[in-house]
C-alpha positions in Angstrom: -33.9 -7.4 -13.7 -30.2 -7.2 -14.2 -28.1 -10.2 -15.3 -24.4 -10.8 -15.4 -22.3 -12.8 -17.9 -19.4 -14.9 -16.5 -17.6 -14.5 -19.8 -17.7 -10.6 -19.7 -17.1 -9.5 -16.1 -18.7 -6.2 -15.2 -21.3 -6.3 -18.0 -24.8 -6.1 -16.8 -27.9 -6.5 -19.0 -31.6 -5.8 -18.2 -34.0 -8.7 -18.9 -37.6 -9.6 -18.2 -37.8 -10.7 -14.6 -40.8 -13.1 -15.1 -39.0 -15.0 -17.8 -35.7 -15.0 -15.9 -37.3 -16.4 -12.8 -39.3 -19.1 -14.6 -36.1 -20.2 -16.4 -34.0 -20.1 -13.2 -36.5 -22.3 -11.5 -36.5 -24.8 -14.4 -32.7 -24.7 -14.8 -32.1 -25.4 -11.1 -34.7 -28.2 -11.3 -32.7 -30.0 -14.0 -29.1 -29.4 -13.1 -27.5 -32.1 -10.9 -25.8 -31.1 -7.7 -22.5 -32.6 -8.7 -20.4 -33.8 -11.7 -21.0 -35.0 -14.3 -23.3 -32.1 -15.2 -25.4 -31.5 -18.2 -24.3 -30.2 -21.6 -25.8 -27.1 -23.1 -28.0 -29.3 -25.4 -29.1 -31.4 -22.5 -30.0 -28.3 -20.5 -32.0 -26.9 -23.4 -33.9 -30.1 -23.9 -34.7 -30.7 -20.3 -35.7 -27.3 -19.1 -38.6 -27.1 -21.6 -40.8 -29.5 -19.6 -40.4 -27.4 -16.5 -41.4 -24.1 -18.1 -44.9 -22.6 -17.8 -46.6 -22.5 -21.2 -48.1 -19.0 -20.5 -44.6 -17.6 -20.2 -42.8 -19.8 -22.8 -45.5 -20.9 -25.3 -44.3 -24.2 -26.8 -40.9 -23.5 -25.4 -40.4 -20.4 -27.6 -37.0 -18.7 -26.9 -36.2 -21.2 -24.2 -32.7 -21.9 -25.6 -31.7 -18.2 -25.4 -33.1 -17.9 -21.9 -31.5 -21.1 -20.7 -28.1 -19.8 -21.8 -28.6 -16.3 -20.4 -29.7 -17.6 -17.0 -26.9 -20.2 -17.0 -24.3 -17.5 -17.6 -25.8 -15.3 -14.9 -26.0 -18.1 -12.3 -22.4 -19.0 -13.2 -21.3 -15.4 -12.6 -23.1 -15.4 -9.2 -21.5 -18.7 -8.1 -24.6 -20.8 -8.1 -23.8 -22.9 -11.2 -20.3 -24.3 -11.9 -18.8 -25.0 -15.3 -16.8 -28.2 -15.4 -13.3 -28.1 -16.7 -13.4 -30.7 -19.4 -15.1 -31.1 -22.8 -17.8 -31.3 -23.8 -18.6 -28.4 -21.5 -21.0 -29.4 -18.7 -22.6 -27.5 -15.9 -23.9 -28.5 -12.4 -25.1 -26.7 -9.3 -22.3 -25.5 -7.1 -22.4 -27.5 -3.9 -22.0 -24.5 -1.6 -24.4 -22.2 -3.5 -27.8 -21.2 -2.4 -30.2 -20.0 -5.1 
């Protein structure tokens, strides 16, 4: 499947759809619907308990996938980056996943 990166508009990368979809589900499960959102570290810690072990054995590569999916969902308008530091993300209130 193809993913986008909010930081590099127009760039598209192919990734494993099974891993993407598992991480997307986990990420949307942990992200709040409004501010304050979660920091990158909080996201990476919280998604692991929502991931299927047969796809992410012992959370392997979960951090990379969490960031990749977060950037893609942000580019698609489903996740919103808050404008203060530390950086935090939450679901965009008008977005449908």
